[in-house]
N, C-alpha and C positions, 0 to 999 in steps of 0.2 A: 808757693804753699803747695803742698801734697796732694792735696784733694778737698773738690767742693760736692760736702753732699746731703741729697734736701731730703729732709725726714720727716714725710708729711701724715702727721698723725692725727686720728681720725674722732677721737674723741676726747681730747684736750678739756673744749668747750674756752678758746681760746678768745680774748677780746669779744663778749658776748655783747657788751653795749654799743662796739663800732658796726657789726653784726646784725644787729636790730636793724640799724640806719639804712643798711644797703638793702635788703630786703624791703622796708617799706618803700625804697622808690620803684618796687617791682622787677627790677632787674637786678643782673650781678654783672658788675663791671668786670673786664678781662686781667686776667693775670700781665702781670708788664715786669717783663726781664730786661734790664739797659745793662749794656756789657761796654764800658770803657776801657780801649785799649790804648798803652800810652805809646806815644813818640813813631808809629808806624805812617811811612810813605804812603803817599797817594798809588805811585807803582809797585808799592808792594803788598798785592794781593793777586792772584791767578786772576781773574777775570780784568785785570788792567792792562794783563801781558805779560807780569810777572814770572821770573823765574824759579821764583817762591811756589809751594805747591800748599794751595789752602782748599781743599777738596770740600770741605766741610762746609766755608764760609762761601765758596764759588756757588755751591751747591743750594743754601738758604737765601743767597741775596738774588738767586735765577729766578728761585720760586715767588719772591717778593717783588719789592721796588728797591732796585741800586737809586740810592741820590745824588746826581752826578754835577748838581750844583748847589753841595753842602759846605758851608763854613764854620769855621770854630776860630778861638783866639790862638796866637803864633806860641805860646805857651802853658804850661801845667794850669797851674793855678786859678788864671783869669778866666780857662774854660770850665773847669771844674765849679767855679762859682756862680758861673752865668746857667747851668746846669741846675743847680740846686736852688737858683733864686729866679730864672725868666728876667735878670736885670743885667744891662752892661756892667764890666766893673768900675766905671767913672761912677756910677752908684752906690758903688759896696765898696770902695776903698784900696780896691784889688788891682789897678789900672797899672802899677808899677813894674810890677816883677811876680816872681813865685814870693811863697810863703817861705822862708828858711826856720830850718828846728829852732835855732836860737833868736828867732823874732818872734817879739811878744804881740801878736799879729792873728787874726782868726775871721772868720766872716763874720759879719755885725750880726749881735742875737737879736737885733729887732727886728729883723729881716726875716720873714717865714719862709720857710725852704719847702721845697716838692714832697719830701716824704713826711713833713708836718703838715701839710694841706692833704696829702696823700690818710693820712691816718685817723684826718675827721672824715673821711668822705668813707672810712669803714677798711680802710686796708691794713694788712701785715706786712711791717716795712723789716727788713734786712741788707744788711749793707757786707759785703766779702772784695777786702783789696785796700787799695789807695786812697787815701783820703786827703790830705796835702791843702786842707782847709784852715789848718792852726789847731793848735791842740795846749796853747799857754795856760789856759783857764778851765775849769770842769766844764763849764757850759758852753766850750766850743767844741766839745768831741760829738763825735757822731750820736752817741747813745741820747745827746743833751740837743740834739738838733733833728729830732723825728726818726730814727733808728732804734726800733728795738732791741737790734741784735748786731753787733760788728766785731767781725774778726778780720785783721788787716792790719796794715802799716798807718801810722800817723805823717810821716815824714815826706818827701819827694824820691827818693830812692833810697838801694838799699839791697845788700847782699843777698839773691833768688834762694839761698841755701841756707843762711846761719840767720837772715835776718838783721844782720848788722849794718847799723846805719850811721853816717858821718858827716858833720857841718863843717869843714875843712880838715885837718888831719889830728887837731887838740880835740876834738868833739863828738863821740864818736858814744853808741851806745845799743842796745837790743830793741828792736823796732818790732814787735809783733804783739798785738793786742787783743784780747778776748775783752770786750765793752770798754771799762774805763783801767782795766789792770793789764801788767804784759802776762803772755800767755807763755807761760816760760815750757810748757810740754805740748800744749796744744797745736796741731797742725792741721787738724779737720775741722770744716763747718759743719756743726748739724743742727740744720733748720728746721725744727716742727713747726708744722703749718697746718690749722685746720683747713681742709679742703673748700669750708663751706665759706669761707672766709677770701678775698682777692687777694693777690698776693703782689709786693711791690719789693724785686730784689736785685740792688743796685751791685754790677759784678766790674769793679775797677782794677782790671789789672795792672799789676807794674810792669808787664813786658809790651812794649819790646826793649823799654827803657834800659841803659845803661845801671849795672855792670852788664856785660855781657857773656850770657851765662845760661847754658841748657846742657841736657841731660846728652850722655855720649851714642842713644839710638837716636839721636834727632839728627846731631852733629854728622853721623855718617850718613845722611842723606844727600849730604852737600858736601863730601870730599872732594869732588871736581870744581869748587868754587875756591880760587885761587887766593882771593883777599880773604884775608883772615876776620876781622870785623863783620864783612858782609854772612862772613859763612857761619859765623855764630849768632849773625842778627836772623839771616834766615831760619836756623833753628829754632830761636826764640819763636817766631812767625808761624812755623809748624805746630810748635806747643800752643801757642794760643787758639791754632785752629782746632786742635783736639780736646782741649778744654770747651769751647764753644759745644763743638759736638757731643762731650756729655752730658754738658747741661740740657741741650736739647733730648737728647736720650729719655734722662730723666723725667724731665715734663711728659716725654709721651707715656711711659711708663707707668706712672702714677696719674696718668689722666688729665692732666693739666693743660695740655700742647692744643687741644682744639678749641680753647678760650686765653690762648695766651695772644702777647704782642711782645717778639722781641725787639730791639733796635739795638743796632751793632755800631758803633762810633770811636775815630781816633780824638785824641785831647787836640792833638795839632799836627801839622806835616815832620815829615822824618826828617832825622839828624845823618846828614850824608858823610860827616866824620864817624859816626858811630853805626853807619852798614844800611842808613836808610836810605833811599831812590823816589826822589818824587818827579819822576821825568813823566811827561816832558814840560811840566809845570817847573817854574823858577823860582829860586830859592829854596829856602827849609827852615826847618825849626827856631824861633825867634825871629823871624823875618815876618813880614807884611806882604812879600811876594805871595803869587800865588801858591806857592809852595809849603808855606809857611801855614797858611791858612785856610787851604782847600783841603778838605779832609775824606779819606775813605768812610761812606757811612750806606747801610740799608735798614730795611725794615722788613721783617717776614713776621706772617701772621696768617692762619687759616681766617681770620677775620677781615682782611683786606677787602674791598670791594674790587678789586683788579689785583692782578698777579701776573710775575714773570715780564714787568716795563722798568724800562729806564725812565726816572724820572727828572726832566728839569727846572724842576720848582726850585725857586730860590728859599733857601732853607738854611737858618742859623742853628748855633747849639742853643740859645735861647728862647728859641721856641719850642722846644721841648717841653718846658714846666708847664706853658696855656695847653699846651695838645696832650698830654699825659693826663692833667685836670679831669678836659673835657672829658676823656675818654672815661675817666673813673666817674664823672658823673658828679664834680664839686661844683657844687650853686654859686658859692657866694664867691663874688667876683672880685680878683685883684689886679684886673686889665686896667684902671688906670694907673697903675703902679709898675705895669709891665714894659718892656722894652719887647718881649716875644711876641708871636701872635701863633693862636691854635692853624695850624697847615695839615691836620688830618685829612681833609678834604682834596688836599691837594694833591696828598700822599694816596689816600687808599681809594678817591674818586677821580682823581686828575683834574682837581678845578682850579681856577685860576685862583692864586694866592690872594688871600684877601685881608683886609687892614679894616677892622670895625665891622667885619663881616659884607663888606663893601669889595668886589674885583678891582684891582686896581695897578697900573703899571708903576712900578720900584724903578729906582738906579741904585744898584751897590757902590758906596763910596766908603773906601777904606772902614769896613765892617759894619754900618752903618747902612737902614733901610729907609729912604726916602720918600713917601709919597708923591705920585705923580703931580697933585694939584701944587706943589712947590713949583718955583721958576726952573723949569729944567735947562731953560738957557743959561741958567748960571751955573747951574752943574755941568751943562758942555762945554763951558767955558775953559773947564779942567783936563777935557781931553787931550788939549796939546799937550798937557805936562805928564813925562812917561813916569813919573814917579807913583801917578794917582790912577788904578786901573778900574774901570767903570763897566758894569755889565748891565744893558739892558733888557728884563724880563719881563711877562706879561702874566 
């Protein structure tokens, strides 16, 4: 995608009814920018010791909170579904694999999504980038699931320049959409937003997913890398770094930065055959080894109570749903149906992770959090099984 332009229109009077809900609560919630990068490996960021240059991401993470015990799912659609719903994929029917272009499947319409709830909390909601949660029916599209605007791709991957996407060799088509129609000419997202209304911007980059493509000026930075996939992959990561820098600069220039929360996350581990590196973790994309599910993640915000720290709190992609709704001041609880927990206290203040508001020990077993109230001896008996990795956290 050529550019992302945030056009903050001061006098458009957008979403007056929801804005009144925000003002009646006596406080204006933060602007939320969630950046989801595709297939970035655990080692593929500067502050993890990579040879890939990511000065912007390193600075943002260094000034914020690095999430070093942060987990996602091993492939794309399950991770994105958990971000959107706060529920494990077993509860949405998306536990099997990704959603393919010709598959008549999408995120269930009877499960509320994060942007739907944020709109109820008074937010203006916009998405740029990769959806990959199904488009077989109109009600499956991003603009039917809570986003007021959408510019991006509906499938899992495609050419980064021509937007041609294929599901096998026999089914190819153009995949750049503006709302529910093809964006034949449009290559710039112009988001007009009233500054008095809190903003939720979901930037779901297809980079660094294959095909491995990058502009020449980025490739030239890595001429010394002998491995061609690694060279192109590194250039794409640098492109992500520049893109995030442009978004943050725009937030600063338009006066949004001081009241903003930026979250950066990979959707799964890197794919070593496509240039990714998850060292020192074992495995990669598609596996339940740490290299497939332990992700790069950080939070950057002037609103953090503690900054320039590394968090070892156990955090999962499903936790963002209740966490962001809590930040937004959303009062109607979905907690009885959620698998995620509000972890803002752990991130911002360094508090112990909680379940139902009570600090607790937990064990991580095959991507699930189990309260200490359970018989840990049962879980402990699994420790001798090399296939199951367990981490105990406070």
